[in-house]
N, C-alpha and C positions, 0 to 999 in steps of 0.2 A: 549697206550702202552709205549710211550716214557716217560710218567709220572712214570710208573713202574720202568723203567731204572733209571730215575733221583732219585727216592726214594732209590733204591739200592745203588747208588753212594753216596748219603747222608749218608745212614746207614754205608757204608764202611768207610767213613771219621770219623764217630762217634767213631769207634774203636781206632783211634789214641788218642782221648781224654779220652776214658773210656775203660779200660782193663777188666772190670768185665765180659763182655760177649764175650770175645775174641774168644772163641771156635766157635762162630757163623760166624766169619769173612770168613772162607773158604766156608761156605754155601752161603754167600752173593756173593762171587766170582762165584760160580757155577750158582747162579740165574742170575747174570749179563750175563754170558756166554749163558745161555738158552735164555734170552730175545734177545740178539744180533744175535744169529745164527738163531733164529726163525724169526726175523724181518729184518735182514740186506738187503734182496733183495729189499724190498719196501721202507724202511726208512734208507738206508745206510748213507745218508748225515747227517740226524739228529742224528742217532745213533753214528756216528763217532764224530760229534761235541760234543755230551754229554760226550763221552768217553775220548776225547783228548783235548778239548778246554774249557770245562766248569770249573767253579770255583771248582767243586768237581770231576775233571777228575781223571782217574786212574793214569795218569802221575803225577799229583799233589800228589796223595796218595803215589805212589812209592817213590817220593822224600821226602815227609813229614814223612814217617814211617821208614826211614832207620835206625834210632837209636833205634827203638822199637823191641827188640829181640823177643817179644811174637808174632809179626806179620810177622816173617820170612817166614813161610810156606805160608801165605797169599800173600806176595810179590812174592814168587816163582810161586804160582798158577796164579797170575795176569800176570806175564811175559810170562808164557806158553800160557795163553789165548791170549795175545797180538800177539804172534807168529802165533797162529791158526787163529786169526782175519786177520792178514796180508795175510796168505794163502787164506783165504776166499774172500777177497776183491781185492787182487792183486794191480794193479797200481792205483786203485781208492784211495789208501791210501796216494797218493802224497802230498796232502795239510798238512798232519800231520806227514809225514815220518821223517823230520828233528827233530821235537820235540820228536818223539819216539826214534830215534837214540840217541839224546842227553841225554834223561832221562835214557835210558838203560845204556849208557856209564857212566853217573854219578853214577848210582846204582852199576855198576861193580867196579868203583873206590872206593866207600865209604862203601858199605855193608860189614859186617864182615862174612856173611854166604857164604861158598863155593858153596852151592846148588843154592843160589840166583845169585851169581856172574856167575856161570856156565850157568844159564838160560838166562842171558842177551845177550849172544852172538847170540842166534838163531834169535830174531827179527832184530838185527843189520845186520846179514848176509842176511836175507831175503830182507831187504830194499836195501842193496847194490846190491843183485842179481836181483832185479827188473830192474836195469839199468835206473832209472828215470833221464831224461835229466836235470832236475833242480838241481840234486844232484851231482855236480862235486867234484873233490878231495879237492878243497879249501873249498867249502861249508861244506863238511863232516869233514873237518879238518883231512884228512887222515895221513898227516905227523905226527901230534901230537898223533893220535891214535896208529900209528906204534911205535913211540918212547915209549909211555906208555906201549904198549904190550911187547916190548923187555925188558923194565925196570922191569915190573911185573914178566916176565918169569925168568929173571936172578936174580933179587934181592928180589922179593916178597915172602911172606909166604903164598902160596896158594897150594891147593891140586894138585895131579897129573892130576886129571880130568880137573881142571881149566887150568892147564898148557897145556894140550892137546887142549883145546878149544882156548887158546891163539895162539897156532901154527896153528890151523885151520883158525882162524881169520886172521893171517898174510898171509896165503895162499890165502884167499879170497881177501884181500886187494891187494896183489901182482898181482893176476889175473885180477882184475877189474881196478886197478889204478897203472899200472907198472911205469908210468912216475915219480910220486913223490917218489916212493920207489927206483927207480934206481938212482935218484939224491942223495938219502940218503947214498947209499953204495959207 
């Protein structure tokens, strides 16, 4: 069954190179979701490893497809799946949490789509709210995130919905990491 997941991940990455069957990319995301939620209880470790640390991981796809406008909805669907996956596995996501946060943050900063940018806040928020001991403010680069949120809110050209998510993110950061934020003000 993990071979099935691996095949879907390979297929997903093929869409970056070949736009001819791009309409199927969202179906592949749905298939990945089905495999993971059906199998995660017994094969969580292997499933997570394929999703986040393999050569064809969804994190790699998210970063590699940023400039491909035809994969915008696919990126959004993957980020929503990521958020649902974090809900499903909870603190067992610890080994991959920093990579997930960093990828989502990079996508937020570089993607042109407001819907994709909007979606990136949910997995980041969930990771922060898990309160994992290994993820302190320095590791998560909270000060830099805060500065970028403020800059994007005040100077960026983003939708009102994204601006609302930025404010919510600033609230989450202030709640969980008051020290670095109070030093900023």
